C-alpha positions as CSV (number, residue, x, y, z in Angstrom):
1,M,-16.4,26.8,84.6
2,G,-19.7,27.7,83.0
3,T,-20.8,31.2,82.2
4,V,-24.4,32.3,81.9
5,G,-25.0,36.0,81.3
6,R,-22.9,38.0,83.6
7,L,-22.2,35.4,86.3
8,L,-19.7,32.5,86.5
9,W,-20.7,29.1,87.7
10,P,-17.3,27.4,88.6
11,S,-17.4,23.7,89.1
12,S,-15.7,24.3,92.4
13,G,-18.7,26.4,93.3
14,R,-20.9,23.3,93.6
15,I,-21.8,22.5,97.2
16,G,-21.4,18.9,98.1
17,D,-22.6,19.2,101.7
18,G,-24.5,22.2,102.8
19,R,-23.3,21.8,106.4
20,S,-19.6,21.6,105.7
21,G,-17.7,24.7,106.7
22,V,-20.2,25.8,109.2
23,A,-18.9,25.7,112.7
24,E,-20.8,23.8,115.3
25,G,-23.8,25.8,116.4
26,G,-23.3,28.2,113.5
27,L,-26.8,27.7,112.1
28,D,-29.8,29.1,113.6
29,R,-33.0,27.0,113.7
30,A,-34.5,28.5,110.5
31,A,-31.4,27.8,108.5
32,Q,-31.2,24.3,109.8
33,E,-34.8,23.6,108.8
34,E,-34.0,24.8,105.3
35,L,-31.0,22.5,105.0
36,D,-33.0,19.6,106.4
37,F,-35.7,20.2,103.8
38,F,-33.2,20.2,100.9
39,N,-31.3,17.2,102.3
40,W,-34.7,15.4,102.4
41,C,-35.5,16.2,98.8
42,P,-34.5,13.4,96.4
43,S,-32.5,15.8,94.2
44,P,-28.7,15.6,94.6
45,R,-26.7,18.3,96.5
46,E,-24.4,18.5,93.5
47,W,-27.2,20.6,91.9
48,W,-26.6,23.4,94.4
49,Q,-24.6,26.1,92.8
50,L,-22.7,29.2,94.0
51,A,-22.4,32.1,91.6
52,H,-19.6,34.7,91.4
53,T,-18.9,37.8,89.4
54,P,-16.2,37.6,86.8
55,D,-13.9,39.3,89.4
56,G,-14.5,36.3,91.8
57,E,-16.8,38.1,94.2
58,P,-19.5,35.8,95.6
59,V,-23.0,36.7,94.4
60,G,-25.3,34.0,95.7
61,I,-26.7,30.5,95.5
62,H,-29.4,28.7,93.7
63,I,-30.8,25.3,94.6
64,P,-32.8,23.5,92.0
65,A,-34.7,20.7,93.6
66,H,-37.3,18.0,93.2
67,N,-39.9,17.7,96.0
68,P,-42.6,15.1,96.0
69,S,-44.7,17.2,93.6
70,G,-41.9,17.5,91.0
71,P,-39.2,20.0,90.0
72,C,-39.0,23.3,91.9
73,V,-36.9,26.4,92.5
74,G,-35.8,25.4,95.9
75,F,-33.9,28.4,97.0
76,I,-32.5,31.7,95.6
77,G,-30.2,33.6,97.8
78,V,-28.2,36.7,97.1
79,V,-25.3,37.9,99.3
80,P,-26.5,41.1,101.1
81,D,-23.7,43.2,99.6
82,Q,-24.8,42.2,96.1
83,R,-28.5,42.9,96.5
84,G,-30.2,45.4,94.2
85,R,-28.1,44.6,91.2
86,G,-30.5,42.1,89.5
87,Y,-28.7,39.0,90.5
88,A,-31.7,37.3,91.9
89,Y,-33.1,37.2,88.4
90,D,-29.9,35.7,87.1
91,L,-29.9,33.0,89.8
92,L,-33.6,32.2,89.1
93,A,-32.9,32.0,85.3
94,E,-30.0,29.6,85.8
95,C,-32.0,27.5,88.3
96,T,-35.0,27.3,85.9
97,H,-32.6,26.4,83.0
98,H,-31.0,23.7,85.2
99,L,-34.5,22.1,85.7
100,A,-35.9,22.7,82.2
101,E,-32.9,21.4,80.3
102,P,-33.5,17.7,81.1
103,G,-37.2,18.1,80.2
104,A,-39.1,19.5,83.2
105,E,-42.6,20.4,81.9
106,F,-43.5,22.5,84.9
107,I,-41.4,24.1,87.6
108,A,-42.8,25.2,90.9
109,G,-41.5,28.1,92.9
110,A,-42.5,30.1,95.9
111,T,-41.8,33.3,97.7
112,D,-43.3,35.3,100.6
113,Q,-46.1,37.6,99.6
114,Q,-44.1,40.6,101.0
115,N,-41.0,39.7,99.0
116,F,-42.0,42.0,96.1
117,P,-38.6,41.9,94.4
118,M,-38.6,38.1,94.2
119,A,-42.2,38.0,93.1
120,A,-41.3,40.4,90.3
121,N,-38.4,38.1,89.3
122,F,-40.7,35.1,89.1
123,A,-43.1,37.1,86.9
124,R,-40.2,38.4,84.6
125,A,-38.9,34.8,84.2
126,G,-42.4,33.6,83.1
127,H,-43.4,31.8,86.3
128,P,-47.2,32.5,86.7
129,V,-48.8,32.7,90.1
130,V,-51.1,29.6,90.2
131,Q,-51.5,29.1,93.9
132,E,-51.1,31.0,97.2
133,R,-50.3,29.4,100.6
134,V,-50.7,30.9,104.0
135,H,-49.0,29.5,107.1
136,F,-50.8,30.1,110.4
137,L,-49.2,29.8,113.8
138,P,-51.0,28.7,116.9
139,A,-51.9,31.6,119.3
């Protein structure tokens, strides 16, 4: 079991298959698309990590990934009951460390423009805004 800061990263917290444990039909379309993307990425699912408090309470997940452009913060998710406690930063820091440790020279990351807390976490962790992307939907 690894400890970084105030969170625990038990080896049993690694996710081998993002779909295991989800009952048939339990994922809505958006969640399925996220999983499909991460399964498409060449990075292994063994990188996906769950985090817990020292008392064993689940906090969230981080998914370091490699997309065709290189290493990226694939996903940071905090359990709703744990939000507002700074855990998103902890997850981002561990995800960044996971990618930087083997030598990543740049790490991409993205968040919605309206997600001010996550944007602030990226800034605090030293991730500069270098590009913005807008998705348009047909009328």
